[in-house]
Every structure is written in structure tokens, then in C-alpha cells.
C-alpha positions, 0 to 999 in steps of 0.5 A: 080658388082653383078647381082640381080636375077629377081623374078620369077613371081608368079601365080595370086592366092595362091598355095592353090587355085590351089590344090583345083581346081585340087582336084575338077577337079579330083572328078568330072572327077572320078564322070563323069566317073563313071556315063558314065560307068553305063550309058553304062550298061543300056542306055535305063534307062538313057535315059527315066529318062533324058527325065522326066528333064525339059530340058531348065533349065539346059541351063538356069542355064549354062547362069546365072553361065556364067553372075555371073562369067563375072559380078565378073570379071567385078566388080574386074576390076572396083574395080581396077580402080579409081572412079569406086567403085559404078559400082563395088558394082552394078556389085557384087549384079548382080553376086549374083543375078544371083547365087540366080537365079541359086538356084531358078531354082535348086529349081524348077528343084528338085520340079519337079523331086520330084512331078514325084516321082523321088529321089536318090533311084529311079535309077542309073540315078537320083542317079547320077543327085542328087548327081552331081547336088547337089554338084554343088548346094552346090558349088553355095551356098558357093560361094554366101556365099563368095560373099556376104562376099566379097561385105560387104568388098567392101562396107566397103572399098568404104565407108572408102575411101569415094568413094561411100555411102553404099547401 
């Protein structure tokens, strides 16, 4: 009698995704550490510059991204269940809507900063502000593109299976 080896459980995503996540984590850690280093050298400039920002907008964008993540996870779970494709599509639309709202809020923030005469060359704080938030905005835009492609695939699958009519 021979024993059969039980396969090792695999991570929930491809290994390349983990490499990407680790790279992103490393990049942002380095950027934030550099920000903190320069902030320590001239805290008064950083505090005065920070006071010019629209503070509630950052909290709003955090809530929008958390909600978007919830809707994506919820849409994924609904797609895995039978007869819940319509719910999955609605949730994916809500996720994309939250991401689009994030972009709108960021545009308002940038417009406010530029209107106040601040840009990436104003001082160290604004250099880091625009770099860090710009990279984050770029991530959200790429995510919106990927979610839009995924939504189209979901609609096609639902149409092919006769689960829901394309919206």
C-alpha cells in the first residue's frame, strides 16, 4: 500500500501578487520613512503646510476606499453563490462608484492646493504630499480600470448563463 501525498494548500492568489504587494509595501515604507525624516528636520514648515489642506477630505477618501473594498469582496462572494449575479453586479457598480468618488474628492483637494498657490515645488511637505497622494491616485485609477474590465466579464458571464440581463 502506497501513501498518497496530500498537496500543500496554496495561497489564495498567485505568488506574483504577493511579490507585487511586498514591493508596494517596501516602496511606501521607504517613502513614509523619508517623509518622517524630513519632517523632523523642519516640523514648523510641515505643520503650517499641513494646516492648509482640506482635512475632512482625507477621512472621506478613507471611507470611500473601505466601502469600495467591502463592495468588491461582497460582489466576489455573491458571484460564487447561485442566483446572486444581479447582486454581484450591483455591488461591483457600487465599488466602481466609490472609486470614482475618491478620484473626484482628490481632484477637489488638488484644486484647492493649486488654487492656494501650492504645488510640488513649494516645499518638502508639498513635494511629499503630491508624490504620495499622486501614487495613491494612480493606484486607484488602475484599480478602477481593472474593476471595469472585471465588471464587463461578469456581465458577459451572467448573460451567457442567462442569469441576469446585461445592464
